[in-house]
N, C-alpha and C positions, 0 to 999 in steps of 0.2 A: 267624420265631421272635423274640419280644420277651422281654426279661428286665430285672430290676433296676429296677422303678419306684421313684423316689426323690423326696421332696418337696424343692423348691428355691425359692430367692428369685431371681426373674428381674428383671434390670435391662436396659432398652433405652435406649441413648444414640444419638441421631442428630444430625448436623450438616450443614448445607448452606452456601451461600455467605454468607448473612446471617441465619441462624437456627440455633437448636439446641433440642433437646427431650430430656427424660429421663422415663421412666416406670418404675415398679416394681410387681411383683405376685408373689403366691405362685403356684407352679405345680408340675407333675409332669414329671420327666424320665424317659423310657424309653429305655434303650439297646437298639439293634438290631444284628444282625450287621454291617451296613454303615454305621452311624452312630447317630443318635438321633432322638427326637421329644420336643419340649418343648411342653406345653400350659399356657397361662396366660390371664389375662383382663386386658384394658385397656379402661377406660371402659365396662364391661359387655359388651364383645364378646369372644367366644372367639377366641384366637389360637393358631396351631399353627406351630411352626418345625420343619421336618423336614430332617435331613441324611442324604443317601443317597449315599455315595461322594463324588464331586466336585460334586454338585448340592445346593443349599440352596433350599427352598421356604418362603416365608412366606405364611400365610393368616390372614385376619381375617374372621370371620363375625358378623353382628349388624346393628347400625345402619349400619356401614360394611363392605361386602364387598370385600375386596382379595385378590388372589393374585399373588405375584411369584416367578418362578423365576430363580435366580442360577446361572450357570455361568461359571467363569473364562474370560475372553477371548472370550465369546460375547454376541451380541445376543439378548435374550429379551424377554418381554412382562410388563408389569404390567397386570392386568385389574381394573377397578373396576366394581362393580355386579353384577347377576345377571340371568339370563334374558335377555329382550329389551331390558333396559335396561343392558346391560353395554357398556363401552368400554375402550379400553386404549391404551397407548403403549409404545414401545421403551425398554429400558434396556440398558446395556452394562456388564458386570462387569469392573472393572479389578483388583480384589484380592479374594480370598476365602481366609480362613484359619480353620481350626477347631482348637481347642486343648482337650484333655481331660486331666484329672488327678484327683488325690485330692479336690480341693475342689469339682469341678464341671466345667462345660463352657462354652466361649466361642466365638462366631462373630464374626469381624471382616470387614466388607465395605466396599468402595469401588466406587461405580458411577456412571455417567453416566445422568442421569434425563431422559427426554422429549426433545422436539425441541430445547430449548435446552441439553441435555446438562449441566445443573447437576450438579456433583460432590457426591454424598452419601456421608458416612462413617457407618456404622452398626455398633455393637457390641452384641451381646446376650450377657449373662452369666447363667448359671444356677448358683448357688452352693448346694451341698448344705446342708440344714438339720440 
């Protein structure tokens, strides 16, 4: 059961060892009994961030297809591409926090990325309009 579709302004901030990036987009946040789903668009690609209990899934479909599952303290996969042209690598989620309040929803992640285990910090904020 889903409820409470709300228009939001989504901001995604990410930072690695020698780089940083920030993107913003309009989107829709849908609350669910165990979390939420946020749909937004970046560079023309549809992005969906789903929070289900202690699991966060980030999907991007379009020019770039990416799916990452985050679970605190677990090694999971980042899958890039689709069909027979898909590949992936391991990530390890070191920090996963979700915050919900009157103004919107926020996810904060820190994870070790790939074989070099670069530490990535990612914050996604969905602020109610």
